[in-house]
PyMOL Python script that loads the backbone (N, CA, C, O; Angstrom):
from pymol import cmd

cmd.read_pdbstr("""\
ATOM      1  N   MET A   1      19.079  -1.839   6.346  1.00  0.00           N
ATOM      2  CA  MET A   1      18.340  -0.612   6.541  1.00  0.00           C
ATOM      3  C   MET A   1      18.131   0.123   5.221  1.00  0.00           C
ATOM      4  O   MET A   1      17.083   0.727   4.995  1.00  0.00           O
ATOM      5  N   ARG A   2      19.132   0.065   4.362  1.00  0.00           N
ATOM      6  CA  ARG A   2      19.058   0.756   3.080  1.00  0.00           C
ATOM      7  C   ARG A   2      17.914   0.197   2.232  1.00  0.00           C
ATOM      8  O   ARG A   2      17.205   0.949   1.562  1.00  0.00           O
ATOM      9  N   ARG A   3      17.738  -1.128   2.265  1.00  0.00           N
ATOM     10  CA  ARG A   3      16.660  -1.767   1.502  1.00  0.00           C
ATOM     11  C   ARG A   3      15.296  -1.303   2.003  1.00  0.00           C
ATOM     12  O   ARG A   3      14.385  -1.094   1.203  1.00  0.00           O
ATOM     13  N   TYR A   4      15.145  -1.141   3.305  1.00  0.00           N
ATOM     14  CA  TYR A   4      13.871  -0.684   3.864  1.00  0.00           C
ATOM     15  C   TYR A   4      13.549   0.733   3.419  1.00  0.00           C
ATOM     16  O   TYR A   4      12.399   1.048   3.114  1.00  0.00           O
ATOM     17  N   ARG A   5      14.557   1.578   3.383  1.00  0.00           N
ATOM     18  CA  ARG A   5      14.342   2.953   2.909  1.00  0.00           C
ATOM     19  C   ARG A   5      13.937   2.959   1.443  1.00  0.00           C
ATOM     20  O   ARG A   5      13.042   3.704   1.041  1.00  0.00           O
ATOM     21  N   TRP A   6      14.606   2.119   0.639  1.00  0.00           N
ATOM     22  CA  TRP A   6      14.255   2.033  -0.771  1.00  0.00           C
ATOM     23  C   TRP A   6      12.817   1.542  -0.923  1.00  0.00           C
ATOM     24  O   TRP A   6      12.052   2.110  -1.703  1.00  0.00           O
ATOM     25  N   THR A   7      12.439   0.496  -0.190  1.00  0.00           N
ATOM     26  CA  THR A   7      11.085  -0.061  -0.271  1.00  0.00           C
ATOM     27  C   THR A   7      10.055   0.986   0.106  1.00  0.00           C
ATOM     28  O   THR A   7       9.024   1.103  -0.556  1.00  0.00           O
ATOM     29  N   LEU A   8      10.313   1.742   1.149  1.00  0.00           N
ATOM     30  CA  LEU A   8       9.376   2.776   1.574  1.00  0.00           C
ATOM     31  C   LEU A   8       9.247   3.859   0.503  1.00  0.00           C
ATOM     32  O   LEU A   8       8.131   4.272   0.188  1.00  0.00           O
ATOM     33  N   ARG A   9      10.354   4.323  -0.058  1.00  0.00           N
ATOM     34  CA  ARG A   9      10.304   5.318  -1.143  1.00  0.00           C
ATOM     35  C   ARG A   9       9.553   4.762  -2.350  1.00  0.00           C
ATOM     36  O   ARG A   9       8.738   5.451  -2.963  1.00  0.00           O
ATOM     37  N   HIS A  10       9.842   3.515  -2.675  1.00  0.00           N
ATOM     38  CA  HIS A  10       9.193   2.865  -3.808  1.00  0.00           C
ATOM     39  C   HIS A  10       7.683   2.786  -3.600  1.00  0.00           C
ATOM     40  O   HIS A  10       6.917   3.105  -4.509  1.00  0.00           O
ATOM     41  N   ARG A  11       7.255   2.372  -2.430  1.00  0.00           N
ATOM     42  CA  ARG A  11       5.819   2.260  -2.153  1.00  0.00           C
ATOM     43  C   ARG A  11       5.157   3.627  -2.127  1.00  0.00           C
ATOM     44  O   ARG A  11       4.021   3.765  -2.580  1.00  0.00           O
ATOM     45  N   ARG A  12       5.826   4.621  -1.618  1.00  0.00           N
ATOM     46  CA  ARG A  12       5.253   5.975  -1.637  1.00  0.00           C
ATOM     47  C   ARG A  12       5.044   6.445  -3.071  1.00  0.00           C
ATOM     48  O   ARG A  12       4.029   7.069  -3.380  1.00  0.00           O
ATOM     49  N   GLN A  13       5.996   6.148  -3.945  1.00  0.00           N
ATOM     50  CA  GLN A  13       5.849   6.538  -5.345  1.00  0.00           C
ATOM     51  C   GLN A  13       4.724   5.762  -6.004  1.00  0.00           C
ATOM     52  O   GLN A  13       3.964   6.333  -6.787  1.00  0.00           O
ATOM     53  N   LEU A  14       4.599   4.482  -5.710  1.00  0.00           N
ATOM     54  CA  LEU A  14       3.502   3.702  -6.265  1.00  0.00           C
ATOM     55  C   LEU A  14       2.154   4.282  -5.849  1.00  0.00           C
ATOM     56  O   LEU A  14       1.253   4.420  -6.676  1.00  0.00           O
ATOM     57  N   VAL A  15       2.019   4.618  -4.582  1.00  0.00           N
ATOM     58  CA  VAL A  15       0.764   5.203  -4.086  1.00  0.00           C
ATOM     59  C   VAL A  15       0.477   6.507  -4.828  1.00  0.00           C
ATOM     60  O   VAL A  15      -0.663   6.768  -5.210  1.00  0.00           O
ATOM     61  N   ALA A  16       1.503   7.318  -5.031  1.00  0.00           N
ATOM     62  CA  ALA A  16       1.318   8.575  -5.756  1.00  0.00           C
ATOM     63  C   ALA A  16       0.892   8.310  -7.201  1.00  0.00           C
ATOM     64  O   ALA A  16       0.039   9.021  -7.733  1.00  0.00           O
ATOM     65  N   ASP A  17       1.469   7.308  -7.830  1.00  0.00           N
ATOM     66  CA  ASP A  17       1.091   6.958  -9.200  1.00  0.00           C
ATOM     67  C   ASP A  17      -0.343   6.443  -9.250  1.00  0.00           C
ATOM     68  O   ASP A  17      -1.116   6.836 -10.124  1.00  0.00           O
ATOM     69  N   TRP A  18      -0.698   5.572  -8.320  1.00  0.00           N
ATOM     70  CA  TRP A  18      -2.044   5.001  -8.290  1.00  0.00           C
ATOM     71  C   TRP A  18      -3.103   6.066  -8.002  1.00  0.00           C
ATOM     72  O   TRP A  18      -4.261   5.907  -8.388  1.00  0.00           O
ATOM     73  N   ALA A  19      -2.718   7.136  -7.336  1.00  0.00           N
ATOM     74  CA  ALA A  19      -3.666   8.198  -6.987  1.00  0.00           C
ATOM     75  C   ALA A  19      -4.219   8.900  -8.228  1.00  0.00           C
ATOM     76  O   ALA A  19      -5.247   9.572  -8.145  1.00  0.00           O
ATOM     77  N   HIS A  20      -3.561   8.756  -9.364  1.00  0.00           N
ATOM     78  CA  HIS A  20      -4.016   9.375 -10.607  1.00  0.00           C
ATOM     79  C   HIS A  20      -5.140   8.582 -11.272  1.00  0.00           C
ATOM     80  O   HIS A  20      -5.788   9.075 -12.196  1.00  0.00           O
ATOM     81  N   GLU A  21      -5.367   7.375 -10.812  1.00  0.00           N
ATOM     82  CA  GLU A  21      -6.375   6.499 -11.399  1.00  0.00           C
ATOM     83  C   GLU A  21      -7.703   6.639 -10.649  1.00  0.00           C
ATOM     84  O   GLU A  21      -7.726   7.058  -9.492  1.00  0.00           O
ATOM     85  N   PRO A  22      -8.807   6.285 -11.314  1.00  0.00           N
ATOM     86  CA  PRO A  22     -10.105   6.341 -10.621  1.00  0.00           C
ATOM     87  C   PRO A  22     -10.108   5.424  -9.397  1.00  0.00           C
ATOM     88  O   PRO A  22      -9.620   4.294  -9.445  1.00  0.00           O
ATOM     89  N   SER A  23     -10.652   5.922  -8.333  1.00  0.00           N
ATOM     90  CA  SER A  23     -10.722   5.163  -7.093  1.00  0.00           C
ATOM     91  C   SER A  23     -11.622   3.942  -7.273  1.00  0.00           C
ATOM     92  O   SER A  23     -12.628   4.004  -7.980  1.00  0.00           O
ATOM     93  N   ARG A  24     -11.264   2.859  -6.644  1.00  0.00           N
ATOM     94  CA  ARG A  24     -12.050   1.626  -6.648  1.00  0.00           C
ATOM     95  C   ARG A  24     -12.085   1.089  -5.225  1.00  0.00           C
ATOM     96  O   ARG A  24     -11.168   1.347  -4.446  1.00  0.00           O
ATOM     97  N   PRO A  25     -13.126   0.346  -4.876  1.00  0.00           N
ATOM     98  CA  PRO A  25     -13.196  -0.216  -3.526  1.00  0.00           C
ATOM     99  C   PRO A  25     -12.062  -1.205  -3.266  1.00  0.00           C
ATOM    100  O   PRO A  25     -11.546  -1.840  -4.186  1.00  0.00           O
ATOM    101  N   ILE A  26     -11.696  -1.317  -2.018  1.00  0.00           N
ATOM    102  CA  ILE A  26     -10.720  -2.321  -1.609  1.00  0.00           C
ATOM    103  C   ILE A  26     -11.393  -3.677  -1.779  1.00  0.00           C
ATOM    104  O   ILE A  26     -12.515  -3.863  -1.308  1.00  0.00           O
ATOM    105  N   PRO A  27     -10.738  -4.626  -2.437  1.00  0.00           N
ATOM    106  CA  PRO A  27     -11.346  -5.952  -2.555  1.00  0.00           C
ATOM    107  C   PRO A  27     -11.661  -6.529  -1.169  1.00  0.00           C
ATOM    108  O   PRO A  27     -10.821  -6.510  -0.269  1.00  0.00           O
ATOM    109  N   ALA A  28     -12.865  -7.031  -1.020  1.00  0.00           N
ATOM    110  CA  ALA A  28     -13.357  -7.489   0.289  1.00  0.00           C
ATOM    111  C   ALA A  28     -12.447  -8.543   0.909  1.00  0.00           C
ATOM    112  O   ALA A  28     -12.218  -8.527   2.118  1.00  0.00           O
ATOM    113  N   VAL A  29     -11.930  -9.454   0.099  1.00  0.00           N
ATOM    114  CA  VAL A  29     -11.075 -10.504   0.647  1.00  0.00           C
ATOM    115  C   VAL A  29      -9.798  -9.910   1.243  1.00  0.00           C
ATOM    116  O   VAL A  29      -9.338 -10.365   2.291  1.00  0.00           O
ATOM    117  N   LEU A  30      -9.225  -8.901   0.590  1.00  0.00           N
ATOM    118  CA  LEU A  30      -8.019  -8.251   1.116  1.00  0.00           C
ATOM    119  C   LEU A  30      -8.321  -7.511   2.412  1.00  0.00           C
ATOM    120  O   LEU A  30      -7.535  -7.540   3.359  1.00  0.00           O
ATOM    121  N   LEU A  31      -9.461  -6.855   2.437  1.00  0.00           N
ATOM    122  CA  LEU A  31      -9.860  -6.121   3.630  1.00  0.00           C
ATOM    123  C   LEU A  31     -10.031  -7.072   4.817  1.00  0.00           C
ATOM    124  O   LEU A  31      -9.568  -6.783   5.921  1.00  0.00           O
ATOM    125  N   ARG A  32     -10.692  -8.198   4.587  1.00  0.00           N
ATOM    126  CA  ARG A  32     -10.881  -9.187   5.666  1.00  0.00           C
ATOM    127  C   ARG A  32      -9.555  -9.750   6.139  1.00  0.00           C
ATOM    128  O   ARG A  32      -9.325  -9.867   7.343  1.00  0.00           O
ATOM    129  N   GLN A  33      -8.679 -10.100   5.204  1.00  0.00           N
ATOM    130  CA  GLN A  33      -7.374 -10.667   5.573  1.00  0.00           C
ATOM    131  C   GLN A  33      -6.566  -9.695   6.417  1.00  0.00           C
ATOM    132  O   GLN A  33      -6.018 -10.068   7.454  1.00  0.00           O
ATOM    133  N   ALA A  34      -6.495  -8.461   5.973  1.00  0.00           N
ATOM    134  CA  ALA A  34      -5.687  -7.470   6.685  1.00  0.00           C
ATOM    135  C   ALA A  34      -6.290  -7.135   8.039  1.00  0.00           C
ATOM    136  O   ALA A  34      -5.556  -6.996   9.017  1.00  0.00           O
ATOM    137  N   HIS A  35      -7.607  -7.004   8.119  1.00  0.00           N
ATOM    138  CA  HIS A  35      -8.241  -6.732   9.414  1.00  0.00           C
ATOM    139  C   HIS A  35      -8.040  -7.900  10.372  1.00  0.00           C
ATOM    140  O   HIS A  35      -7.833  -7.688  11.567  1.00  0.00           O
ATOM    141  N   ALA A  36      -8.096  -9.129   9.865  1.00  0.00           N
ATOM    142  CA  ALA A  36      -7.849 -10.299  10.711  1.00  0.00           C
ATOM    143  C   ALA A  36      -6.417 -10.296  11.229  1.00  0.00           C
ATOM    144  O   ALA A  36      -6.169 -10.618  12.391  1.00  0.00           O
ATOM    145  N   ALA A  37      -5.472  -9.928  10.361  1.00  0.00           N
ATOM    146  CA  ALA A  37      -4.068  -9.872  10.778  1.00  0.00           C
ATOM    147  C   ALA A  37      -3.865  -8.810  11.850  1.00  0.00           C
ATOM    148  O   ALA A  37      -3.143  -9.037  12.821  1.00  0.00           O
ATOM    149  N   LEU A  38      -4.494  -7.659  11.680  1.00  0.00           N
ATOM    150  CA  LEU A  38      -4.356  -6.593  12.673  1.00  0.00           C
ATOM    151  C   LEU A  38      -5.017  -6.973  13.990  1.00  0.00           C
ATOM    152  O   LEU A  38      -4.523  -6.619  15.060  1.00  0.00           O
ATOM    153  N   ALA A  39      -6.125  -7.688  13.916  1.00  0.00           N
ATOM    154  CA  ALA A  39      -6.821  -8.116  15.134  1.00  0.00           C
ATOM    155  C   ALA A  39      -6.013  -9.167  15.896  1.00  0.00           C
ATOM    156  O   ALA A  39      -6.179  -9.335  17.104  1.00  0.00           O
ATOM    157  N   ASP A  40      -5.142  -9.867  15.177  1.00  0.00           N
ATOM    158  CA  ASP A  40      -4.304 -10.898  15.793  1.00  0.00           C
ATOM    159  C   ASP A  40      -3.026 -10.261  16.323  1.00  0.00           C
ATOM    160  O   ASP A  40      -1.956 -10.388  15.726  1.00  0.00           O
ATOM    161  N   ASN A  41      -3.155  -9.575  17.449  1.00  0.00           N
ATOM    162  CA  ASN A  41      -2.000  -8.970  18.110  1.00  0.00           C
ATOM    163  C   ASN A  41      -1.291  -7.960  17.211  1.00  0.00           C
ATOM    164  O   ASN A  41      -0.062  -7.893  17.173  1.00  0.00           O
ATOM    165  N   LEU A  42      -2.094  -7.174  16.489  1.00  0.00           N
ATOM    166  CA  LEU A  42      -1.569  -6.143  15.581  1.00  0.00           C
ATOM    167  C   LEU A  42      -0.512  -6.735  14.651  1.00  0.00           C
ATOM    168  O   LEU A  42       0.646  -6.319  14.663  1.00  0.00           O
ATOM    169  N   GLY A  43      -0.926  -7.701  13.854  1.00  0.00           N
ATOM    170  CA  GLY A  43      -0.039  -8.451  12.959  1.00  0.00           C
ATOM    171  C   GLY A  43       0.505  -7.634  11.807  1.00  0.00           C
ATOM    172  O   GLY A  43       0.169  -7.883  10.649  1.00  0.00           O
ATOM    173  N   VAL A  44       1.338  -6.665  12.116  1.00  0.00           N
ATOM    174  CA  VAL A  44       1.890  -5.774  11.096  1.00  0.00           C
ATOM    175  C   VAL A  44       2.656  -6.536  10.016  1.00  0.00           C
ATOM    176  O   VAL A  44       2.477  -6.228   8.837  1.00  0.00           O
ATOM    177  N   PRO A  45       3.501  -7.517  10.355  1.00  0.00           N
ATOM    178  CA  PRO A  45       4.199  -8.238   9.271  1.00  0.00           C
ATOM    179  C   PRO A  45       3.230  -8.892   8.287  1.00  0.00           C
ATOM    180  O   PRO A  45       3.490  -8.908   7.084  1.00  0.00           O
ATOM    181  N   ALA A  46       2.124  -9.428   8.783  1.00  0.00           N
ATOM    182  CA  ALA A  46       1.141 -10.049   7.889  1.00  0.00           C
ATOM    183  C   ALA A  46       0.485  -9.000   6.992  1.00  0.00           C
ATOM    184  O   ALA A  46       0.242  -9.260   5.814  1.00  0.00           O
ATOM    185  N   VAL A  47       0.200  -7.831   7.533  1.00  0.00           N
ATOM    186  CA  VAL A  47      -0.394  -6.763   6.720  1.00  0.00           C
ATOM    187  C   VAL A  47       0.607  -6.300   5.661  1.00  0.00           C
ATOM    188  O   VAL A  47       0.215  -6.046   4.522  1.00  0.00           O
ATOM    189  N   LEU A  48       1.864  -6.188   6.006  1.00  0.00           N
ATOM    190  CA  LEU A  48       2.884  -5.804   5.022  1.00  0.00           C
ATOM    191  C   LEU A  48       2.986  -6.854   3.923  1.00  0.00           C
ATOM    192  O   LEU A  48       3.177  -6.507   2.758  1.00  0.00           O
ATOM    193  N   ASP A  49       2.861  -8.139   4.276  1.00  0.00           N
ATOM    194  CA  ASP A  49       2.861  -9.195   3.265  1.00  0.00           C
ATOM    195  C   ASP A  49       1.657  -9.059   2.337  1.00  0.00           C
ATOM    196  O   ASP A  49       1.779  -9.249   1.127  1.00  0.00           O
ATOM    197  N   ILE A  50       0.496  -8.730   2.903  1.00  0.00           N
ATOM    198  CA  ILE A  50      -0.711  -8.533   2.093  1.00  0.00           C
ATOM    199  C   ILE A  50      -0.502  -7.363   1.136  1.00  0.00           C
ATOM    200  O   ILE A  50      -0.840  -7.458  -0.044  1.00  0.00           O
ATOM    201  N   LEU A  51       0.054  -6.262   1.636  1.00  0.00           N
ATOM    202  CA  LEU A  51       0.298  -5.107   0.770  1.00  0.00           C
ATOM    203  C   LEU A  51       1.278  -5.455  -0.345  1.00  0.00           C
ATOM    204  O   LEU A  51       1.118  -5.011  -1.481  1.00  0.00           O
ATOM    205  N   ARG A  52       2.290  -6.252  -0.015  1.00  0.00           N
ATOM    206  CA  ARG A  52       3.260  -6.670  -1.032  1.00  0.00           C
ATOM    207  C   ARG A  52       2.547  -7.468  -2.123  1.00  0.00           C
ATOM    208  O   ARG A  52       2.821  -7.278  -3.308  1.00  0.00           O
ATOM    209  N   SER A  53       1.635  -8.358  -1.731  1.00  0.00           N
ATOM    210  CA  SER A  53       0.927  -9.150  -2.737  1.00  0.00           C
ATOM    211  C   SER A  53      -0.036  -8.286  -3.548  1.00  0.00           C
ATOM    212  O   SER A  53      -0.213  -8.523  -4.743  1.00  0.00           O
ATOM    213  N   VAL A  54      -0.662  -7.289  -2.923  1.00  0.00           N
ATOM    214  CA  VAL A  54      -1.542  -6.370  -3.645  1.00  0.00           C
ATOM    215  C   VAL A  54      -0.735  -5.590  -4.682  1.00  0.00           C
ATOM    216  O   VAL A  54      -1.174  -5.421  -5.819  1.00  0.00           O
ATOM    217  N   GLU A  55       0.436  -5.123  -4.286  1.00  0.00           N
ATOM    218  CA  GLU A  55       1.294  -4.357  -5.203  1.00  0.00           C
ATOM    219  C   GLU A  55       1.583  -5.143  -6.469  1.00  0.00           C
ATOM    220  O   GLU A  55       1.602  -4.573  -7.560  1.00  0.00           O
ATOM    221  N   ARG A  56       1.808  -6.442  -6.340  1.00  0.00           N
ATOM    222  CA  ARG A  56       2.216  -7.278  -7.466  1.00  0.00           C
ATOM    223  C   ARG A  56       1.042  -7.884  -8.240  1.00  0.00           C
ATOM    224  O   ARG A  56       1.239  -8.421  -9.330  1.00  0.00           O
ATOM    225  N   ASP A  57      -0.166  -7.806  -7.696  1.00  0.00           N
ATOM    226  CA  ASP A  57      -1.323  -8.477  -8.287  1.00  0.00           C
ATOM    227  C   ASP A  57      -1.903  -7.661  -9.439  1.00  0.00           C
ATOM    228  O   ASP A  57      -2.512  -6.613  -9.221  1.00  0.00           O
ATOM    229  N   ALA A  58      -1.712  -8.141 -10.657  1.00  0.00           N
ATOM    230  CA  ALA A  58      -2.222  -7.439 -11.840  1.00  0.00           C
ATOM    231  C   ALA A  58      -3.746  -7.439 -11.881  1.00  0.00           C
ATOM    232  O   ALA A  58      -4.337  -6.643 -12.611  1.00  0.00           O
ATOM    233  N   GLY A  59      -4.388  -8.304 -11.121  1.00  0.00           N
ATOM    234  CA  GLY A  59      -5.838  -8.371 -11.092  1.00  0.00           C
ATOM    235  C   GLY A  59      -6.486  -7.304 -10.225  1.00  0.00           C
ATOM    236  O   GLY A  59      -7.704  -7.132 -10.265  1.00  0.00           O
ATOM    237  N   VAL A  60      -5.695  -6.592  -9.447  1.00  0.00           N
ATOM    238  CA  VAL A  60      -6.209  -5.516  -8.600  1.00  0.00           C
ATOM    239  C   VAL A  60      -5.945  -4.206  -9.331  1.00  0.00           C
ATOM    240  O   VAL A  60      -4.804  -3.908  -9.683  1.00  0.00           O
ATOM    241  N   THR A  61      -6.994  -3.427  -9.558  1.00  0.00           N
ATOM    242  CA  THR A  61      -6.834  -2.173 -10.287  1.00  0.00           C
ATOM    243  C   THR A  61      -5.992  -1.177  -9.494  1.00  0.00           C
ATOM    244  O   THR A  61      -5.877  -1.275  -8.273  1.00  0.00           O
ATOM    245  N   ALA A  62      -5.410  -0.224 -10.206  1.00  0.00           N
ATOM    246  CA  ALA A  62      -4.590   0.805  -9.556  1.00  0.00           C
ATOM    247  C   ALA A  62      -5.396   1.580  -8.520  1.00  0.00           C
ATOM    248  O   ALA A  62      -4.882   1.906  -7.450  1.00  0.00           O
ATOM    249  N   GLY A  63      -6.655   1.877  -8.831  1.00  0.00           N
ATOM    250  CA  GLY A  63      -7.494   2.607  -7.876  1.00  0.00           C
ATOM    251  C   GLY A  63      -7.743   1.824  -6.605  1.00  0.00           C
ATOM    252  O   GLY A  63      -7.778   2.401  -5.518  1.00  0.00           O
ATOM    253  N   ALA A  64      -7.917   0.512  -6.726  1.00  0.00           N
ATOM    254  CA  ALA A  64      -8.103  -0.340  -5.546  1.00  0.00           C
ATOM    255  C   ALA A  64      -6.799  -0.482  -4.767  1.00  0.00           C
ATOM    256  O   ALA A  64      -6.809  -0.547  -3.538  1.00  0.00           O
ATOM    257  N   LYS A  65      -5.679  -0.529  -5.484  1.00  0.00           N
ATOM    258  CA  LYS A  65      -4.378  -0.587  -4.806  1.00  0.00           C
ATOM    259  C   LYS A  65      -4.179   0.685  -3.987  1.00  0.00           C
ATOM    260  O   LYS A  65      -3.757   0.634  -2.832  1.00  0.00           O
ATOM    261  N   PHE A  66      -4.488   1.824  -4.600  1.00  0.00           N
ATOM    262  CA  PHE A  66      -4.350   3.086  -3.876  1.00  0.00           C
ATOM    263  C   PHE A  66      -5.191   3.073  -2.600  1.00  0.00           C
ATOM    264  O   PHE A  66      -4.692   3.391  -1.521  1.00  0.00           O
ATOM    265  N   GLU A  67      -6.456   2.707  -2.725  1.00  0.00           N
ATOM    266  CA  GLU A  67      -7.347   2.697  -1.560  1.00  0.00           C
ATOM    267  C   GLU A  67      -6.879   1.718  -0.496  1.00  0.00           C
ATOM    268  O   GLU A  67      -6.980   2.003   0.697  1.00  0.00           O
ATOM    269  N   THR A  68      -6.369   0.571  -0.915  1.00  0.00           N
ATOM    270  CA  THR A  68      -5.873  -0.433   0.029  1.00  0.00           C
ATOM    271  C   THR A  68      -4.677   0.112   0.807  1.00  0.00           C
ATOM    272  O   THR A  68      -4.642   0.031   2.035  1.00  0.00           O
ATOM    273  N   PHE A  69      -3.710   0.661   0.101  1.00  0.00           N
ATOM    274  CA  PHE A  69      -2.518   1.191   0.761  1.00  0.00           C
ATOM    275  C   PHE A  69      -2.870   2.381   1.654  1.00  0.00           C
ATOM    276  O   PHE A  69      -2.376   2.480   2.777  1.00  0.00           O
ATOM    277  N   ALA A  70      -3.713   3.277   1.165  1.00  0.00           N
ATOM    278  CA  ALA A  70      -4.098   4.449   1.960  1.00  0.00           C
ATOM    279  C   ALA A  70      -4.868   4.024   3.208  1.00  0.00           C
ATOM    280  O   ALA A  70      -4.658   4.584   4.284  1.00  0.00           O
ATOM    281  N   HIS A  71      -5.747   3.051   3.073  1.00  0.00           N
ATOM    282  CA  HIS A  71      -6.545   2.589   4.212  1.00  0.00           C
ATOM    283  C   HIS A  71      -5.652   2.013   5.321  1.00  0.00           C
ATOM    284  O   HIS A  71      -5.778   2.385   6.488  1.00  0.00           O
ATOM    285  N   PHE A  72      -4.766   1.117   4.945  1.00  0.00           N
ATOM    286  CA  PHE A  72      -3.942   0.470   5.971  1.00  0.00           C
ATOM    287  C   PHE A  72      -2.786   1.338   6.447  1.00  0.00           C
ATOM    288  O   PHE A  72      -2.197   1.067   7.493  1.00  0.00           O
ATOM    289  N   ASP A  73      -2.462   2.367   5.698  1.00  0.00           N
ATOM    290  CA  ASP A  73      -1.454   3.311   6.177  1.00  0.00           C
ATOM    291  C   ASP A  73      -1.961   4.081   7.390  1.00  0.00           C
ATOM    292  O   ASP A  73      -1.163   4.582   8.183  1.00  0.00           O
ATOM    293  N   ARG A  74      -3.266   4.180   7.540  1.00  0.00           N
ATOM    294  CA  ARG A  74      -3.810   4.840   8.734  1.00  0.00           C
ATOM    295  C   ARG A  74      -3.391   4.108   9.997  1.00  0.00           C
ATOM    296  O   ARG A  74      -3.243   4.726  11.051  1.00  0.00           O
ATOM    297  N   VAL A  75      -3.200   2.801   9.904  1.00  0.00           N
ATOM    298  CA  VAL A  75      -2.745   2.003  11.048  1.00  0.00           C
ATOM    299  C   VAL A  75      -1.225   1.926  11.071  1.00  0.00           C
ATOM    300  O   VAL A  75      -0.609   2.045  12.130  1.00  0.00           O
ATOM    301  N   LEU A  76      -0.622   1.728   9.907  1.00  0.00           N
ATOM    302  CA  LEU A  76       0.821   1.527   9.837  1.00  0.00           C
ATOM    303  C   LEU A  76       1.607   2.813  10.058  1.00  0.00           C
ATOM    304  O   LEU A  76       2.720   2.775  10.583  1.00  0.00           O
ATOM    305  N   GLY A  77       1.040   3.948   9.663  1.00  0.00           N
ATOM    306  CA  GLY A  77       1.700   5.234   9.875  1.00  0.00           C
ATOM    307  C   GLY A  77       2.974   5.419   9.075  1.00  0.00           C
ATOM    308  O   GLY A  77       3.924   6.025   9.570  1.00  0.00           O
ATOM    309  N   LEU A  78       3.022   4.913   7.851  1.00  0.00           N
ATOM    310  CA  LEU A  78       4.217   5.031   7.018  1.00  0.00           C
ATOM    311  C   LEU A  78       4.198   6.254   6.111  1.00  0.00           C
ATOM    312  O   LEU A  78       5.147   6.487   5.362  1.00  0.00           O
ATOM    313  N   ASP A  79       3.132   7.031   6.173  1.00  0.00           N
ATOM    314  CA  ASP A  79       2.994   8.248   5.363  1.00  0.00           C
ATOM    315  C   ASP A  79       3.137   7.934   3.875  1.00  0.00           C
ATOM    316  O   ASP A  79       3.845   8.624   3.142  1.00  0.00           O
ATOM    317  N   LEU A  80       2.447   6.876   3.449  1.00  0.00           N
ATOM    318  CA  LEU A  80       2.576   6.403   2.079  1.00  0.00           C
ATOM    319  C   LEU A  80       2.030   7.379   1.042  1.00  0.00           C
ATOM    320  O   LEU A  80       2.429   7.315  -0.120  1.00  0.00           O
ATOM    321  N   ALA A  81       1.143   8.266   1.426  1.00  0.00           N
ATOM    322  CA  ALA A  81       0.539   9.192   0.468  1.00  0.00           C
ATOM    323  C   ALA A  81       1.311  10.500   0.330  1.00  0.00           C
ATOM    324  O   ALA A  81       0.868  11.397  -0.387  1.00  0.00           O
ATOM    325  N   ARG A  82       2.426  10.624   0.982  1.00  0.00           N
ATOM    326  CA  ARG A  82       3.100  11.926   0.991  1.00  0.00           C
ATOM    327  C   ARG A  82       3.688  12.335  -0.349  1.00  0.00           C
ATOM    328  O   ARG A  82       3.974  13.517  -0.540  1.00  0.00           O
ATOM    329  N   GLU A  83       3.878  11.424  -1.274  1.00  0.00           N
ATOM    330  CA  GLU A  83       4.450  11.767  -2.580  1.00  0.00           C
ATOM    331  C   GLU A  83       3.386  12.151  -3.598  1.00  0.00           C
ATOM    332  O   GLU A  83       3.718  12.507  -4.729  1.00  0.00           O
ATOM    333  N   ILE A  84       2.122  12.087  -3.221  1.00  0.00           N
ATOM    334  CA  ILE A  84       1.061  12.462  -4.154  1.00  0.00           C
ATOM    335  C   ILE A  84       1.247  13.931  -4.534  1.00  0.00           C
ATOM    336  O   ILE A  84       1.376  14.806  -3.678  1.00  0.00           O
ATOM    337  N   GLY A  85       1.257  14.170  -5.839  1.00  0.00           N
ATOM    338  CA  GLY A  85       1.428  15.540  -6.340  1.00  0.00           C
ATOM    339  C   GLY A  85       2.871  15.894  -6.641  1.00  0.00           C
ATOM    340  O   GLY A  85       3.141  16.985  -7.142  1.00  0.00           O
ATOM    341  N   HIS A  86       3.816  14.991  -6.346  1.00  0.00           N
ATOM    342  CA  HIS A  86       5.231  15.217  -6.641  1.00  0.00           C
ATOM    343  C   HIS A  86       5.636  14.352  -7.824  1.00  0.00           C
ATOM    344  O   HIS A  86       5.117  13.249  -7.993  1.00  0.00           O
ATOM    345  N   GLN A  87       6.532  14.832  -8.622  1.00  0.00           N
ATOM    346  CA  GLN A  87       7.048  14.075  -9.765  1.00  0.00           C
ATOM    347  C   GLN A  87       8.420  13.538  -9.427  1.00  0.00           C
ATOM    348  O   GLN A  87       9.422  14.237  -9.577  1.00  0.00           O
ATOM    349  N   HIS A  88       8.470  12.296  -8.969  1.00  0.00           N
ATOM    350  CA  HIS A  88       9.743  11.658  -8.616  1.00  0.00           C
ATOM    351  C   HIS A  88       9.810  10.305  -9.296  1.00  0.00           C
ATOM    352  O   HIS A  88       8.785   9.680  -9.570  1.00  0.00           O
ATOM    353  N   GLN A  89      10.998   9.871  -9.557  1.00  0.00           N
ATOM    354  CA  GLN A  89      11.222   8.526 -10.047  1.00  0.00           C
ATOM    355  C   GLN A  89      12.045   7.787  -9.005  1.00  0.00           C
ATOM    356  O   GLN A  89      13.091   8.275  -8.578  1.00  0.00           O
ATOM    357  N   VAL A  90      11.579   6.614  -8.591  1.00  0.00           N
ATOM    358  CA  VAL A  90      12.319   5.786  -7.643  1.00  0.00           C
ATOM    359  C   VAL A  90      13.323   4.976  -8.432  1.00  0.00           C
ATOM    360  O   VAL A  90      12.972   4.311  -9.407  1.00  0.00           O
ATOM    361  N   THR A  91      14.575   5.034  -8.007  1.00  0.00           N
ATOM    362  CA  THR A  91      15.612   4.254  -8.657  1.00  0.00           C
ATOM    363  C   THR A  91      16.146   3.240  -7.669  1.00  0.00           C
ATOM    364  O   THR A  91      16.287   3.533  -6.482  1.00  0.00           O
ATOM    365  N   PRO A  92      16.445   2.039  -8.162  1.00  0.00           N
ATOM    366  CA  PRO A  92      16.949   0.991  -7.256  1.00  0.00           C
ATOM    367  C   PRO A  92      18.317   1.281  -6.700  1.00  0.00           C
ATOM    368  O   PRO A  92      18.852   0.483  -5.930  1.00  0.00           O
TER     369      PRO A  92
END
""", "prot")
cmd.dss("prot")
cmd.show_as("cartoon", "prot")
cmd.util.cbc("prot")
cmd.orient("prot")
C-alpha cells in the first residue's frame, strides 16, 4: 500500500511539473491504445501501464505527457492535477 501512495504522489508531482510546459496534443497512438483498453471492460490496468510508459518515454514532450495524464484522469479519478501550483518535492 505504501508503494501505491508513493506512486500516486510521484505522478501528481510529475503532472504539476509538466503543467509548466507548453501544452501539446496527446499522441494519437497513445490515445487509441488507452481508449481501446477502456472500451475492453474498462481496462484500467492497461491504461495505467500506458501512462507508466508515457511517463518514461523521452520522445513524448512534457506538454503531451500532461495532456495525456489529465485526459485519462477524468476516467481514472486519481486527482492527478491537484498538485498544480504547489511546490513539493516527492521523495522515495
